N, C-alpha and C positions, 0 to 999 in steps of 0.2 A: 503494500500500499504506500511505501514511502515515494515509489517512482510519481505516484500521481501528485504528490505535492509539488515536484520539480515541475512538470508539466503544466499542472493549473497555473503556476507562477510565471508561466513564458506568456510572452504576446502571440498576436496571432502572426506577427511579421516572422518571430523566431520560428514558429511552428512551421511554417511554410519554408523557413531556410532550411530546417531539417528534412524535412520530404525535398526540397531541391538538391541538397547536398549528397542525400542517401542516391538520387537519382543519379548525380554525375559519380557514384563509385563511392563514394567516404565511407570507410567502415562503420560498425556501432561503436567500437572503443573510440575512435576518433571524434563523433560525433558526441559520444557522452563526455568526453574530456572537454570540448569546446562550451557545451552548454551545462556543465556540471550535473549531469544525470547518470543513473547507471546505465549499464548496457541493456539490461533488460527492461528497464523503462523505456528507453529508447525503443525496442523490439515491441514492445507493446503498445505502444503511442503509433508506431508505424503501422500495426495491423489494425488498431482502432479507427485511424485514417482512411485506410483501404476501406473498410467493413463499412464505416460512417459515411464515404464518400467525401471525404473534405473534412472540415476543423470537427474535432471531437466535441460533441456535446455531454459533457459529464452531469448527468442528474444530480442537483443538490437535495439531498434530505430536509426534510423539517418545513416549517413554512419562513416565508421572508419576513425578514425585519420589518415592524412597522417605523422604525424611527431609522433615521439616517446617522451616516457616522458623524456629519458634522453637529447634528443635534446633539447626540451622546457626548460628544465634545462641550458643547457648552451648558449641558448639564452637570458636568464634572465640575468644569469652571465655577458655575454659580456655588456650587455646594464647596468648592476649595476658597472661594474670595470671601464666604460667610457660611462657616461650619455649622452654625445654629439653625439654618434652614432646612425644613422638614422638605420630603417628598413632596407632601400636598403642597407645600410653601411652592416649591420649585414648577410644580404642575400648573399651580394660578398663574404663576409669573410667565410660564413659557407657552402655554396654550389659550387658546381661543375659546371661550364659551360655544359658541357657535360651531366650530368646526375643532373641535377635541383630536389633537394630533396624537397625544398619547396618555394613558392612564396612568394614576398613579403606582401602580404596582409596575408598571413599565420602567419609569423613573427609577422606583425603589431598586428593581432588578439591574439596571445600569450602573447605580452608584454602588451595590455589591460587589459586581462584577469588576468593578475598579479599588476594590478592597475598602470601601468607606460605607462601613456597616453602621448602624445607629448606634449611639451611645447615648448614656443621660451623663449630662456633668456633673462633678463632684460638688454636693453642698457643703460650705465650708465657712465660717462667720468671716468678715472682712476685717483685716489688721487695722484698729483704729491708729489714728496718727501718733497719738501718747505713746502706744506699746512698740509701734515702729521705730520712734526716735529713741526708747528705751533700750530695744534690741541693738542698733546702730552703736550707743553709748557702749553697751555690755561689750559689744565685739571689738569697739577700739580697745576698751580696756584690759583686755584679755588675749588681744591679738600676738603677744611675746611669749604667751604660754607655751611650756615644752612639755613632751613625754618625760616621765620619772623611769 
């Protein structure tokens, strides 16, 4: 299955170049080295090319994405700029109520795929100015302490 990854990443021009060079007499090894694909991958590609009569159309499994790559990047950018935004807040900001592009669950999935899972901020009391000044004074007074 590794050869498909290499073939899928090739442009149509590169695929046609493989076919043309093979017709010119290039060996599978030479083609594989030039396009960084295994010999068996080149061989299977050429068989598929002949069977399908042109550019191989490998069927994709699964449902197509409802959002574009740019939309996904924008969702991540909004979340990184303001980490306190929830998926619902991002959905309300990005989506038009009359034409919803994606639901909150989709946005949540995109955030989770990027490693931005939901977290709750830690609740802790704020340090008063009096205590912060006292801490600084204590640190200055004890800066020369050494270990016994």
